[in-house]
DORO-909361 format. One record per residue: x negated, y negated, z negated of N, C-alpha, C, O, CB in turn. Coordinates in steps of 0.1 Angstrom, whole numbers, plus 5000, padded with zeros to 4 digits. Glycine has a CB too. Layout:
<recs>
X, Y, Z, X, Y, Z, X, Y, Z, X, Y, Z, X, Y, Z
...
</recs>
This chain:
<recs>
4992, 5012, 5000, 5000, 5000, 5000, 4991, 4988, 5000, 4982, 4987, 4992, 5010, 5000, 4988
4994, 4978, 5009, 4986, 4966, 5010, 4991, 4956, 5000, 5002, 4954, 4997, 4988, 4960, 5024
4981, 4949, 4994, 4984, 4939, 4984, 4990, 4927, 4991, 4988, 4924, 5002, 4971, 4934, 4977
4999, 4921, 4983, 5006, 4909, 4988, 4997, 4897, 4988, 4989, 4895, 4980, 5019, 4906, 4980
4999, 4888, 4998, 4991, 4876, 4999, 4995, 4867, 4988, 5006, 4867, 4983, 4993, 4869, 5013
4986, 4858, 4984, 4988, 4849, 4973, 5000, 4840, 4976, 5008, 4837, 4966, 4976, 4840, 4970
5002, 4835, 4988, 5013, 4827, 4991, 5027, 4834, 4989, 5036, 4828, 4985, 5012, 4822, 5006
5027, 4847, 4992, 5039, 4855, 4990, 5042, 4856, 4976, 5054, 4854, 4971, 5038, 4868, 4997
5032, 4858, 4967, 5034, 4859, 4953, 5039, 4846, 4948, 5048, 4845, 4940, 5021, 4863, 4946
5033, 4835, 4952, 5037, 4821, 4948, 5052, 4819, 4952, 5059, 4813, 4944, 5028, 4810, 4954
5056, 4823, 4964, 5069, 4821, 4968, 5079, 4828, 4960, 5090, 4823, 4956, 5071, 4825, 4983
5076, 4841, 4956, 5084, 4849, 4948, 5086, 4843, 4934, 5097, 4842, 4928, 5079, 4863, 4947
5075, 4838, 4928, 5075, 4832, 4915, 5083, 4819, 4916, 5091, 4817, 4906, 5061, 4829, 4910
5082, 4811, 4926, 5090, 4799, 4927, 5105, 4802, 4928, 5113, 4795, 4922, 5085, 4791, 4939
5108, 4811, 4937, 5122, 4815, 4939, 5128, 4820, 4926, 5139, 4817, 4922, 5124, 4825, 4950
5121, 4829, 4919, 5125, 4835, 4906, 5127, 4824, 4896, 5137, 4824, 4888, 5115, 4845, 4901
5118, 4814, 4895, 5119, 4803, 4886, 5132, 4795, 4889, 5139, 4791, 4879, 5107, 4794, 4887
5135, 4792, 4901, 5147, 4785, 4905, 5160, 4793, 4901, 5169, 4787, 4896, 5147, 4782, 4920
5159, 4806, 4903, 5171, 4814, 4900, 5173, 4813, 4885, 5185, 4811, 4880, 5169, 4828, 4905
5163, 4816, 4877, 5164, 4816, 4862, 5168, 4802, 4857, 5175, 4801, 4847, 5151, 4821, 4856
5162, 4792, 4863, 5166, 4778, 4859, 5181, 4775, 4861, 5187, 4770, 4853, 5158, 4768, 4867
5186, 4780, 4873, 5201, 4778, 4875, 5209, 4786, 4866, 5219, 4782, 4861, 5204, 4782, 4890
5205, 4799, 4864, 5212, 4807, 4854, 5212, 4802, 4840, 5222, 4802, 4833, 5207, 4821, 4854
5200, 4796, 4836, 5199, 4790, 4823, 5208, 4778, 4822, 5214, 4776, 4811, 5184, 4786, 4821
5209, 4770, 4832, 5219, 4759, 4832, 5233, 4764, 4830, 5241, 4758, 4822, 5217, 4751, 4845
5237, 4774, 4837, 5250, 4780, 4836, 5253, 4785, 4822, 5263, 4782, 4816, 5253, 4791, 4846
5244, 4793, 4817, 5246, 4798, 4803, 5245, 4788, 4792, 5252, 4789, 4783, 5235, 4809, 4801
5237, 4778, 4794, 5236, 4768, 4783, 5248, 4759, 4783, 5251, 4753, 4773, 5223, 4759, 4786
5255, 4758, 4794, 5267, 4750, 4795, 5279, 4758, 4791, 5291, 4752, 4791, 5269, 4744, 4809
5277, 4770, 4787, 5288, 4779, 4783, 5299, 4780, 4793, 5311, 4779, 4790, 5294, 4774, 4769
5295, 4782, 4805, 5305, 4783, 4816, 5309, 4797, 4818, 5300, 4806, 4819, 5299, 4777, 4830
5322, 4800, 4818, 5327, 4813, 4821, 5334, 4813, 4834, 5338, 4802, 4839, 5336, 4818, 4809
5337, 4825, 4839, 5344, 4826, 4852, 5357, 4818, 4853, 5361, 4813, 4863, 5346, 4840, 4856
5364, 4818, 4842, 5377, 4811, 4841, 5376, 4796, 4842, 5385, 4789, 4845, 5385, 4816, 4829
5364, 4791, 4839, 5362, 4777, 4838, 5354, 4771, 4849, 5350, 4759, 4849, 5356, 4773, 4825
5352, 4779, 4860, 5344, 4774, 4871, 5353, 4764, 4880, 5364, 4768, 4884, 5339, 4786, 4879
5347, 4753, 4882, 5354, 4743, 4891, 5344, 4739, 4902, 5332, 4743, 4902, 5358, 4730, 4883
5349, 4732, 4912, 5340, 4727, 4923, 5329, 4718, 4917, 5318, 4720, 4922, 5349, 4720, 4933
5333, 4710, 4908, 5323, 4701, 4902, 5312, 4709, 4895, 5300, 4705, 4896, 5329, 4691, 4892
5316, 4719, 4888, 5306, 4727, 4881, 5297, 4734, 4891, 5285, 4735, 4889, 5313, 4737, 4872
5303, 4740, 4901, 5295, 4747, 4911, 5285, 4737, 4918, 5273, 4741, 4920, 5304, 4753, 4922
5289, 4725, 4921, 5280, 4715, 4927, 5269, 4711, 4917, 5257, 4710, 4921, 5288, 4703, 4931
5272, 4710, 4904, 5262, 4706, 4894, 5251, 4717, 4894, 5239, 4715, 4893, 5268, 4704, 4881
5256, 4730, 4893, 5247, 4741, 4892, 5238, 4742, 4905, 5226, 4745, 4904, 5254, 4754, 4890
5245, 4740, 4917, 5237, 4741, 4929, 5227, 4730, 4930, 5215, 4732, 4935, 5247, 4739, 4941
5230, 4718, 4926, 5220, 4707, 4926, 5209, 4710, 4916, 5197, 4708, 4919, 5227, 4693, 4922
5213, 4714, 4904, 5202, 4718, 4894, 5193, 4728, 4899, 5181, 4727, 4898, 5209, 4722, 4881
5198, 4739, 4905, 5190, 4750, 4911, 5181, 4745, 4922, 5170, 4749, 4923, 5199, 4761, 4916
5187, 4736, 4930, 5179, 4730, 4941, 5167, 4722, 4936, 5156, 4723, 4941, 5188, 4722, 4951
5170, 4713, 4927, 5160, 4705, 4921, 5149, 4714, 4914, 5137, 4711, 4915, 5166, 4695, 4911
5154, 4724, 4907, 5144, 4733, 4900, 5135, 4740, 4910, 5123, 4741, 4908, 5152, 4743, 4892
5141, 4744, 4921, 5133, 4751, 4932, 5123, 4741, 4938, 5112, 4745, 4941, 5142, 4757, 4942
5128, 4729, 4940, 5119, 4718, 4946, 5107, 4715, 4937, 5096, 4714, 4942, 5127, 4706, 4949
5110, 4714, 4924, 5099, 4711, 4914, 5089, 4723, 4914, 5077, 4721, 4914, 5105, 4709, 4900
5095, 4735, 4914, 5086, 4747, 4915, 5077, 4747, 4927, 5066, 4751, 4927, 5094, 4760, 4914
5083, 4744, 4939, 5076, 4744, 4951, 5065, 4733, 4951, 5054, 4735, 4956, 5085, 4742, 4963
5068, 4721, 4946, 5059, 4710, 4945, 5047, 4714, 4936, 5035, 4711, 4939, 5065, 4697, 4939
5050, 4721, 4925, 5039, 4726, 4916, 5031, 4736, 4923, 5018, 4736, 4922, 5045, 4732, 4903
5037, 4745, 4931, 5029, 4754, 4939, 5020, 4747, 4949, 5008, 4751, 4950, 5039, 4764, 4947
5025, 4737, 4956, 5017, 4729, 4965, 5005, 4723, 4958, 4994, 4722, 4963, 5025, 4719, 4972
5007, 4717, 4946, 4997, 4711, 4938, 4986, 4721, 4934, 4974, 4718, 4935, 5002, 4703, 4926
4991, 4732, 4930, 4981, 4743, 4926, 4973, 4748, 4938, 4961, 4750, 4937, 4989, 4755, 4919
4980, 4749, 4949, 4973, 4753, 4961, 4962, 4743, 4965, 4951, 4746, 4969, 4983, 4756, 4973
4966, 4730, 4964, 4957, 4719, 4968, 4945, 4719, 4958, 4933, 4718, 4962, 4964, 4706, 4967
4947, 4721, 4945, 4936, 4721, 4935, 4927, 4733, 4938, 4915, 4732, 4938, 4942, 4722, 4921
4933, 4745, 4940, 4924, 4757, 4943, 4916, 4755, 4956, 4905, 4760, 4957, 4933, 4769, 4943
4922, 4748, 4966, 4915, 4746, 4978, 4904, 4736, 4976, 4893, 4738, 4982, 4925, 4740, 4989
4906, 4726, 4968, 4895, 4716, 4965, 4883, 4722, 4958, 4872, 4719, 4960, 4901, 4705, 4957
4886, 4732, 4949, 4875, 4738, 4941, 4870, 4751, 4946, 4861, 4757, 4940, 4880, 4740, 4927
4876, 4755, 4957, 4872, 4768, 4964, 4858, 4766, 4970, 4855, 4756, 4977, 4882, 4772, 4974
4849, 4775, 4967, 4835, 4774, 4974, 4836, 4774, 4989, 4844, 4782, 4994, 4826, 4785, 4969
4829, 4765, 4995, 4830, 4764, 5010, 4819, 4774, 5016, 4808, 4775, 5011, 4827, 4750, 5014
4824, 4780, 5026, 4815, 4790, 5034, 4806, 4782, 5043, 4810, 4773, 5050, 4823, 4800, 5042
4793, 4784, 5042, 4783, 4778, 5051, 4781, 4788, 5063, 4776, 4799, 5061, 4770, 4774, 5044
4783, 4783, 5075, 4781, 4792, 5086, 4768, 4788, 5094, 4765, 4794, 5104, 4793, 4791, 5096
</recs>
């Protein structure tokens, strides 16, 4: 089995973080199926989107930092 590329691992971590962030928002607001409204769905969707965006931005910053400190190959 071939190892996954670092970018794939980062994408999985970012997606998982967004999912858990959205679920955390739902659970912390004590939302149950009977109380779901369009406004609530939109709030959760926006929160999950912002959470995923923040996670992706952090991934880009980490990638940039690792690229800056990565030893350069001399050819």
